[in-house]
C-alpha positions as CSV (number, residue, x, y, z in Angstrom):
1,X,-120.9,-12.5,-76.2
2,X,-124.5,-11.2,-76.3
3,X,-126.4,-11.0,-73.0
4,X,-130.1,-11.5,-72.4
5,X,-130.7,-7.8,-71.9
6,X,-129.0,-6.9,-75.1
7,X,-130.8,-9.8,-76.9
8,X,-134.2,-8.5,-75.8
9,X,-133.4,-4.9,-76.6
10,X,-132.2,-5.8,-80.1
11,X,-135.4,-7.8,-80.7
12,X,-137.5,-4.9,-79.4
13,X,-135.8,-2.3,-81.6
14,X,-136.0,-4.5,-84.7
15,X,-139.8,-4.6,-84.2
16,X,-139.8,-0.8,-83.7
17,X,-141.3,-1.2,-80.2
18,X,-140.6,1.1,-77.3
19,X,-140.1,0.1,-73.7
20,X,-143.3,2.0,-72.8
21,X,-145.3,-0.2,-75.2
22,X,-143.7,-3.3,-73.8
23,X,-144.5,-2.1,-70.3
24,X,-148.2,-1.7,-71.3
25,X,-148.4,-5.1,-72.9
26,X,-146.6,-7.0,-70.2
27,X,-147.9,-4.9,-67.2
28,X,-144.3,-4.8,-66.0
29,X,-143.0,-1.6,-64.6
30,X,-140.8,0.4,-66.9
31,X,-137.8,0.6,-64.5
32,X,-137.7,-3.2,-64.3
33,X,-137.6,-3.5,-68.1
34,X,-134.8,-0.9,-68.3
35,X,-132.9,-2.9,-65.6
36,X,-133.3,-6.1,-67.6
37,X,-132.0,-4.6,-70.8
38,X,-128.9,-3.4,-68.8
39,X,-128.6,-6.8,-67.2
40,X,-129.0,-5.2,-63.8
41,X,-130.6,-7.8,-61.6
42,X,-130.4,-5.9,-58.4
43,X,-133.8,-4.3,-59.0
44,X,-135.6,-7.6,-59.2
45,X,-136.4,-9.3,-55.9
46,X,-135.5,-12.9,-56.7
47,X,-134.2,-15.2,-59.4
48,X,-137.6,-16.7,-59.9
49,X,-139.3,-13.3,-60.3
50,X,-136.5,-12.1,-62.7
51,X,-136.9,-15.3,-64.8
52,X,-140.7,-14.7,-65.0
53,X,-140.3,-11.1,-66.1
54,X,-137.7,-12.1,-68.8
55,X,-139.8,-14.9,-70.2
56,X,-142.9,-12.6,-70.3
57,X,-140.8,-9.9,-72.1
58,X,-139.6,-12.5,-74.7
59,X,-143.2,-13.8,-75.2
60,X,-144.4,-10.3,-76.2
61,X,-141.6,-10.1,-78.7
62,X,-142.4,-13.6,-80.1
63,X,-139.0,-14.9,-79.2
64,X,-138.1,-18.6,-78.7
65,X,-138.9,-19.3,-75.0
66,X,-136.1,-22.0,-74.6
67,X,-133.5,-19.6,-76.0
68,X,-134.6,-16.8,-73.8
69,X,-134.4,-19.0,-70.7
70,X,-131.0,-20.4,-71.7
71,X,-129.7,-16.8,-72.1
72,X,-131.2,-15.9,-68.7
73,X,-129.8,-18.9,-66.8
74,X,-126.3,-18.2,-68.2
75,X,-126.3,-14.5,-67.4
76,X,-128.0,-14.9,-64.0
77,X,-125.5,-17.6,-63.1
78,X,-122.7,-15.1,-63.7
79,X,-124.6,-12.6,-61.5
80,X,-125.0,-15.2,-58.7
81,X,-121.2,-16.0,-58.8
82,X,-120.4,-12.3,-58.6
83,X,-122.8,-11.8,-55.7
84,X,-121.4,-14.8,-53.9
85,X,-117.8,-13.5,-54.2
86,X,-119.0,-10.1,-52.9
87,X,-120.7,-11.8,-50.0
88,X,-117.6,-13.9,-49.1
89,X,-115.4,-10.8,-49.4
90,X,-117.7,-8.7,-47.2
91,X,-117.9,-11.5,-44.6
92,X,-114.1,-11.9,-44.6
93,X,-113.7,-8.2,-44.1
94,X,-116.4,-7.9,-41.4
95,X,-115.4,-10.9,-39.4
96,X,-112.2,-9.4,-38.0
97,X,-114.0,-6.1,-37.3
98,X,-116.8,-8.0,-35.4
99,X,-114.2,-10.0,-33.5
100,X,-112.4,-6.9,-32.5
101,X,-115.6,-5.2,-31.4
102,X,-116.5,-8.3,-29.4
103,X,-113.1,-8.4,-27.8
104,X,-113.2,-4.7,-26.9
105,X,-116.7,-5.1,-25.4
106,X,-115.5,-8.2,-23.4
107,X,-112.4,-6.3,-22.3
108,X,-114.3,-3.3,-21.0
109,X,-117.0,-5.5,-19.4
110,X,-114.3,-7.4,-17.5
111,X,-112.6,-4.1,-16.6
112,X,-115.9,-2.6,-15.3
113,X,-116.6,-5.8,-13.3
114,X,-113.2,-5.7,-11.7
115,X,-113.6,-2.0,-10.9
116,X,-117.0,-2.6,-9.4
117,X,-115.8,-5.6,-7.4
118,X,-112.9,-3.5,-6.0
119,X,-115.2,-0.6,-5.0
120,X,-117.6,-3.1,-3.4
121,X,-114.7,-4.7,-1.5
122,X,-113.5,-1.3,-0.3
123,X,-117.0,-0.4,0.8
124,X,-117.7,-3.6,2.7
125,X,-114.4,-4.3,4.3
126,X,-113.4,-2.8,7.7
127,X,-110.6,-0.3,7.8
128,X,-107.0,-1.4,8.0
129,X,-105.2,-0.7,11.3
130,X,-101.5,-1.2,11.9
131,X,-100.0,-0.7,15.4
132,X,-96.4,0.5,14.8
133,X,-95.4,1.2,18.4
134,X,-94.6,-0.3,20.8
135,X,-93.1,-3.2,18.9
136,X,-93.0,-5.3,22.1
137,X,-95.6,-6.3,24.7
138,X,-93.0,-5.5,27.4
139,X,-93.1,-1.8,28.4
140,X,-90.2,-0.1,30.2
141,X,-91.7,2.6,32.5
142,X,-95.1,3.8,33.4
143,X,-96.3,4.9,30.0
144,X,-97.3,3.1,26.8
145,X,-96.3,5.2,23.8
146,X,-99.0,3.8,21.4
147,X,-98.8,4.7,17.8
148,X,-100.2,3.3,14.5
149,X,-101.6,4.1,11.1
150,X,-105.0,3.6,9.5
151,X,-107.0,4.9,6.6
152,X,-108.0,8.4,5.6
153,X,-111.1,9.8,7.3
154,X,-111.2,7.0,9.9
155,X,-112.3,7.7,13.5
156,X,-110.0,6.2,16.1
157,X,-110.9,5.6,19.7
158,X,-108.4,4.1,22.2
159,X,-109.6,3.2,25.6
160,X,-112.7,5.4,25.1
161,X,-110.5,8.4,24.1
162,X,-110.9,9.9,20.6
163,X,-107.5,10.2,18.9
164,X,-107.0,12.6,16.0
165,X,-105.1,11.5,12.9
166,X,-102.3,13.6,11.4
167,X,-102.0,14.4,7.7
168,X,-100.3,11.0,7.2
169,X,-103.3,9.1,8.8
170,X,-101.1,8.3,11.8
171,X,-102.3,8.3,15.4
172,X,-100.3,8.6,18.6
173,X,-101.3,8.5,22.3
174,X,-99.7,8.1,25.7
175,X,-101.4,5.6,28.0
176,X,-100.5,5.2,31.7
177,X,-99.8,1.7,32.9
178,X,-100.4,1.7,36.6
179,X,-100.6,-2.0,37.1
180,X,-98.4,-4.9,36.1
181,X,-100.6,-5.6,33.0
182,X,-102.6,-3.3,30.8
183,X,-105.1,-4.2,28.1
184,X,-105.6,-1.5,25.5
185,X,-108.7,-1.4,23.2
186,X,-108.4,0.2,19.8
187,X,-111.5,0.8,17.8
188,X,-111.4,2.3,14.3
189,X,-114.5,3.2,12.3
190,X,-113.8,3.7,8.6
191,X,-115.4,6.3,6.3
192,X,-117.7,3.5,5.0
193,X,-119.0,2.9,8.6
194,X,-117.3,-0.4,9.0
195,X,-115.5,-1.1,12.3
196,X,-112.2,-2.7,13.1
197,X,-111.4,-3.5,16.7
198,X,-108.0,-4.5,18.1
199,X,-106.9,-5.4,21.6
200,X,-103.3,-5.3,22.8
201,X,-102.0,-6.5,26.2
202,X,-98.8,-4.8,27.6
203,X,-96.8,-5.7,30.7
204,X,-94.4,-3.7,32.8
205,X,-90.8,-4.7,32.6
């Protein structure tokens, strides 16, 4: 089946005309004429423009305008169908890729938000303090063997006495209990500057 490009080329050659002479007569650039004869519509910006160029080419050759346009509509219709299939195939291929990229971006955004929230929480909250001993408020004897655990790099003060943490972040101190009841104040300042304060009341047995 002859195509419009071949139809125009055969008519031109039968009239012993060159593409250069057609380009001069039509004022159409030579690369576009070459593309038309090869049925390569990618170099023409639109269907309307391509149709105008083809019709003008046919007029210079003295061809029947209705036949030229019929050839063009048929061949360009095939071109449109091919381009449509390519577009659909490309969209079908790209859609999963775009979805994957979006999901990855969403995942890392959520991960970053969670990490930032956790760091902010750690910065704003007071240090954790757990008193491990004595386990009862009733003390047997004249001493309170007070022990506990807190966070790394925290500063511990018990009844205005600074207590040093060991390598396990534990603290221990002996506090005399000279009266029947003794209130003990525990103040812990974390590395973030936040303060936790506990108060325990112990009684002699």
